[in-house]
C-alpha positions as CSV (number, residue, x, y, z in Angstrom):
1,L,15.3,-18.3,-38.4
2,S,18.9,-18.3,-37.5
3,N,20.6,-21.4,-34.8
4,K,22.4,-17.8,-34.3
5,S,19.5,-15.6,-33.4
6,T,18.0,-14.4,-29.8
7,T,14.1,-15.5,-30.7
8,V,14.9,-19.3,-31.1
9,V,16.8,-19.3,-27.8
10,F,13.6,-17.4,-26.8
11,L,11.5,-20.1,-28.6
12,R,13.3,-23.0,-27.4
13,F,12.2,-21.6,-23.8
14,L,8.8,-20.9,-25.6
15,A,8.0,-25.2,-25.9
16,I,8.9,-26.4,-23.2
17,F,7.3,-24.6,-20.8
18,D,4.7,-24.8,-22.9
19,I,4.2,-28.0,-23.4
20,L,4.6,-29.1,-20.1
21,A,2.3,-26.1,-19.2
22,I,-0.7,-28.2,-21.7
23,T,0.4,-31.2,-20.5
24,L,0.6,-30.7,-16.4
25,K,-3.6,-29.2,-16.3
26,Y,-4.1,-32.0,-18.5
27,I,-2.6,-34.8,-15.2
28,R,-5.0,-32.3,-13.5
29,A,-7.7,-32.4,-15.1
30,E,-7.3,-36.3,-15.7
31,L,-6.9,-37.8,-12.2
32,N,-9.6,-35.2,-10.8
33,Y,-12.3,-36.3,-13.3
34,Q,-11.0,-39.1,-13.0
35,S,-11.3,-39.6,-8.7
36,I,-15.3,-37.9,-8.5
37,E,-16.6,-38.7,-11.8
38,K,-15.5,-42.4,-11.5
39,K,-15.2,-42.6,-8.5
40,K,-12.2,-44.5,-9.2
41,D,-9.5,-44.4,-5.9
42,I,-6.4,-43.1,-7.5
43,I,-3.8,-43.6,-4.7
44,I,-0.8,-40.1,-6.0
45,I,-3.6,-38.5,-5.0
46,T,-1.2,-37.2,-1.9
47,S,-0.4,-33.4,0.0
48,V,2.2,-32.5,-2.1
49,F,1.6,-34.6,-5.4
50,C,-1.0,-32.0,-5.9
51,K,1.2,-29.2,-4.2
52,T,3.7,-30.3,-6.5
53,L,1.3,-29.7,-9.3
54,Y,-0.8,-26.0,-8.5
55,V,3.8,-25.0,-7.9
56,G,4.2,-26.8,-11.3
57,M,1.9,-26.0,-13.3
58,N,1.8,-22.3,-12.6
59,A,4.8,-21.2,-12.9
60,S,5.3,-23.7,-16.6
61,I,2.1,-21.2,-16.9
62,S,4.2,-18.0,-15.5
63,I,7.5,-18.8,-17.4
64,T,5.2,-19.3,-21.0
65,M,3.7,-16.2,-20.7
66,W,6.8,-14.5,-19.6
67,T,8.8,-15.8,-22.0
68,I,6.7,-14.1,-25.3
69,V,6.8,-10.6,-23.2
70,L,10.7,-11.2,-23.1
71,M,10.8,-12.0,-27.5
72,S,8.3,-9.1,-27.1
73,L,11.2,-7.1,-25.3
74,D,14.2,-8.5,-27.6
75,K,12.0,-7.6,-30.9
76,V,11.3,-4.1,-29.2
77,V,15.4,-3.5,-28.6
78,A,16.2,-4.9,-32.6
79,V,13.9,-2.1,-34.0
80,S,14.6,0.2,-31.7
81,Y,18.3,0.4,-31.5
82,P,19.1,-1.7,-34.4
83,L,23.4,-0.9,-34.1
84,K,22.9,-1.7,-30.4
85,A,21.7,-4.5,-30.2
86,G,23.3,-7.0,-31.7
87,I,26.3,-6.4,-28.9
88,W,23.2,-5.6,-26.2
89,I,21.1,-9.0,-27.0
90,T,23.2,-12.2,-27.3
91,Q,22.5,-15.6,-27.1
92,K,24.3,-16.4,-23.3
93,R,22.5,-13.6,-22.5
94,A,19.1,-14.1,-23.2
95,F,19.9,-17.5,-22.0
96,Y,20.2,-16.1,-18.8
97,V,17.6,-13.9,-19.3
98,C,15.2,-16.4,-19.7
99,C,17.1,-19.3,-17.0
100,F,16.8,-16.3,-14.3
101,T,13.3,-15.3,-14.8
102,S,11.7,-18.9,-15.1
103,L,13.6,-19.2,-11.8
104,L,11.7,-16.3,-10.3
105,L,9.4,-17.1,-11.0
106,L,8.9,-20.5,-10.4
107,I,9.6,-18.0,-6.9
108,V,6.6,-16.7,-7.1
109,N,4.4,-19.7,-7.7
110,L,5.9,-21.6,-4.6
111,Y,3.1,-19.7,-3.1
112,F,1.5,-22.7,-4.5
113,I,2.2,-24.5,-1.6
114,T,-0.1,-22.8,0.7
115,L,-3.4,-22.5,-1.5
116,S,-3.4,-26.6,-2.9
117,D,-4.0,-29.4,-1.5
118,A,-5.4,-33.3,-1.9
119,L,-9.0,-32.8,-0.6
120,P,-12.5,-34.0,-0.3
121,A,-14.9,-34.7,-2.1
122,N,-18.9,-35.1,-2.3
123,N,-18.1,-38.5,-3.1
124,N,-14.6,-38.9,-0.9
125,Q,-13.0,-39.9,-2.8
126,G,-10.0,-37.4,-3.4
127,Y,-9.1,-34.5,-6.0
128,C,-6.2,-31.5,-6.3
129,G,-8.3,-28.6,-5.7
130,L,-7.4,-24.7,-4.0
131,I,-8.4,-24.7,-0.6
132,K,-9.3,-21.2,-1.1
133,V,-8.6,-18.2,-3.7
134,S,-6.4,-16.0,-1.9
135,L,-6.4,-11.9,-2.3
136,I,-2.5,-12.3,-3.1
137,I,-3.2,-14.7,-6.2
138,D,-5.4,-12.1,-7.3
139,I,-3.1,-9.0,-7.0
140,L,-0.2,-11.4,-8.0
141,T,-2.4,-12.2,-11.5
142,A,-3.2,-8.8,-12.3
143,S,-0.5,-6.8,-11.3
144,I,2.7,-9.5,-12.9
145,L,1.4,-12.1,-14.8
146,P,1.4,-9.8,-18.0
147,I,-2.5,-11.3,-18.4
148,G,-5.4,-12.3,-16.1
149,K,-6.4,-15.3,-14.0
150,Y,-4.8,-18.5,-14.8
151,Y,-5.7,-20.6,-12.0
């Protein structure tokens, strides 16, 4: 791939947010495992931490999915309008679209602030989880996101 290709911009965004999504999901799983299964007192499991973790994790997953959609749209335009694609789609515009989409999806995923919290487990240890699965989240994942449920 050429460094002047818009695909490079999309792949960079995809790499960053895919790694971030995987890392944050692993952190959540590991902290919950250590707290619930190993019965260790994890002091960083607080309400603020869990809310931040869930917003970041779900925003990263959403951004990853929509980056793939944007990359596909880029290719559709390039194939459908080969003579105009170079004018319409530039690296700068691709970068701005990725940034705007990321910001928009971060704002949409701020709803997880109300849904996530540090919850008590059966062994009185805390873990990060969802308070309730909301109808709004089901509607968001079914209509706005390009693939199904991810929480």
